[in-house]
C-alpha positions as YAML, in Angstrom:
chain: A
units: angstrom
residues:
- id: 1
  name: MET
  ca: [32.32, -22.17, 54.58]
- id: 2
  name: PRO
  ca: [29.39, -23.13, 56.65]
- id: 3
  name: ARG
  ca: [28.76, -21.33, 59.66]
- id: 4
  name: LYS
  ca: [29.16, -22.76, 62.90]
- id: 5
  name: ILE
  ca: [25.75, -23.94, 64.64]
- id: 6
  name: GLU
  ca: [25.73, -22.87, 68.33]
- id: 7
  name: SER
  ca: [24.08, -25.20, 70.91]
- id: 8
  name: TYR
  ca: [20.95, -23.65, 72.84]
- id: 9
  name: GLU
  ca: [23.17, -23.89, 76.09]
- id: 10
  name: SER
  ca: [25.89, -21.68, 74.64]
- id: 11
  name: LEU
  ca: [23.37, -19.04, 73.29]
- id: 12
  name: MET
  ca: [21.67, -19.00, 76.74]
- id: 13
  name: ASP
  ca: [25.13, -18.30, 78.50]
- id: 14
  name: LYS
  ca: [25.79, -15.54, 76.06]
- id: 15
  name: LEU
  ca: [22.58, -14.06, 76.95]
- id: 16
  name: GLU
  ca: [22.90, -14.47, 80.69]
- id: 17
  name: ASN
  ca: [26.35, -12.70, 80.14]
- id: 18
  name: ILE
  ca: [25.02, -10.13, 78.36]
- id: 19
  name: VAL
  ca: [21.83, -9.48, 80.89]
- id: 20
  name: GLU
  ca: [24.67, -9.46, 83.51]
- id: 21
  name: ILE
  ca: [26.63, -6.87, 82.10]
- id: 22
  name: MET
  ca: [23.63, -4.36, 81.44]
- id: 23
  name: ASP
  ca: [22.84, -5.01, 84.95]
- id: 24
  name: SER
  ca: [26.04, -3.86, 86.17]
- id: 25
  name: ASN
  ca: [25.17, -0.05, 85.15]
- id: 26
  name: GLU
  ca: [28.40, 0.80, 83.88]
- id: 27
  name: LEU
  ca: [27.65, 0.74, 79.95]
- id: 28
  name: THR
  ca: [27.13, 3.79, 78.16]
- id: 29
  name: LEU
  ca: [23.97, 4.42, 76.15]
- id: 30
  name: GLU
  ca: [25.29, 3.22, 72.94]
- id: 31
  name: ASP
  ca: [26.90, 0.45, 74.38]
- id: 32
  name: SER
  ca: [23.65, -0.56, 76.00]
- id: 33
  name: MET
  ca: [21.89, -0.46, 72.89]
- id: 34
  name: LYS
  ca: [24.52, -2.87, 71.40]
- id: 35
  name: LYS
  ca: [24.44, -5.03, 73.71]
- id: 36
  name: TYR
  ca: [20.34, -4.97, 73.98]
- id: 37
  name: GLU
  ca: [20.67, -5.74, 69.92]
- id: 38
  name: GLU
  ca: [23.02, -8.32, 70.68]
- id: 39
  name: GLY
  ca: [20.78, -9.91, 72.99]
- id: 40
  name: ILE
  ca: [17.72, -9.71, 70.70]
- id: 41
  name: LYS
  ca: [19.57, -11.44, 68.16]
- id: 42
  name: ILE
  ca: [20.47, -14.40, 70.40]
- id: 43
  name: CYS
  ca: [17.11, -14.37, 71.71]
- id: 44
  name: ASN
  ca: [15.98, -14.87, 68.17]
- id: 45
  name: LYS
  ca: [18.09, -17.57, 67.45]
- id: 46
  name: LEU
  ca: [17.16, -19.41, 70.85]
- id: 47
  name: TYR
  ca: [13.22, -19.19, 69.68]
- id: 48
  name: LYS
  ca: [14.20, -20.83, 66.45]
- id: 49
  name: THR
  ca: [16.20, -23.36, 68.11]
- id: 50
  name: LEU
  ca: [13.03, -23.98, 70.44]
- id: 51
  name: ASN
  ca: [10.61, -23.87, 67.64]
- id: 52
  name: GLU
  ca: [12.73, -26.71, 65.76]
- id: 53
  name: ALA
  ca: [12.73, -29.07, 68.91]
- id: 54
  name: GLU
  ca: [9.03, -28.58, 69.48]
- id: 55
  name: GLY
  ca: [8.48, -29.58, 65.77]
- id: 56
  name: LYS
  ca: [10.58, -32.72, 66.12]
- id: 57
  name: ILE
  ca: [8.88, -33.50, 69.48]
- id: 58
  name: LYS
  ca: [5.48, -33.15, 67.62]
- id: 59
  name: ILE
  ca: [6.34, -35.82, 64.97]
- id: 60
  name: LEU
  ca: [7.85, -38.37, 67.02]
- id: 61
  name: THR
  ca: [5.07, -38.10, 69.26]
- id: 62
  name: ASP
  ca: [2.48, -38.24, 66.22]
- id: 63
  name: ASN
  ca: [4.57, -41.14, 64.77]
- id: 64
  name: GLY
  ca: [4.58, -43.15, 68.31]
- id: 65
  name: GLU
  ca: [0.55, -42.50, 68.62]
- id: 66
  name: LYS
  ca: [-0.03, -43.76, 65.10]
- id: 67
  name: GLU
  ca: [2.35, -46.82, 66.02]
- id: 68
  name: LEU
  ca: [-0.02, -47.65, 68.99]
- id: 69
  name: ASP
  ca: [-3.48, -47.52, 67.05]
...
């Protein structure tokens, strides 16, 4: 079964939630490390999503410039 692709916005919400939890200073060191690891994984997904969007924009921009020539 294919994995569900999460939207950029939902990933940002999750990351913001993790930051809020970690800022509360109510976590143990072990729980803080788990949240940090989860946050890094989400950051990597966000980075990948942004890179893909940038690539699509570049293609569209390049195609638009070719049509103007």
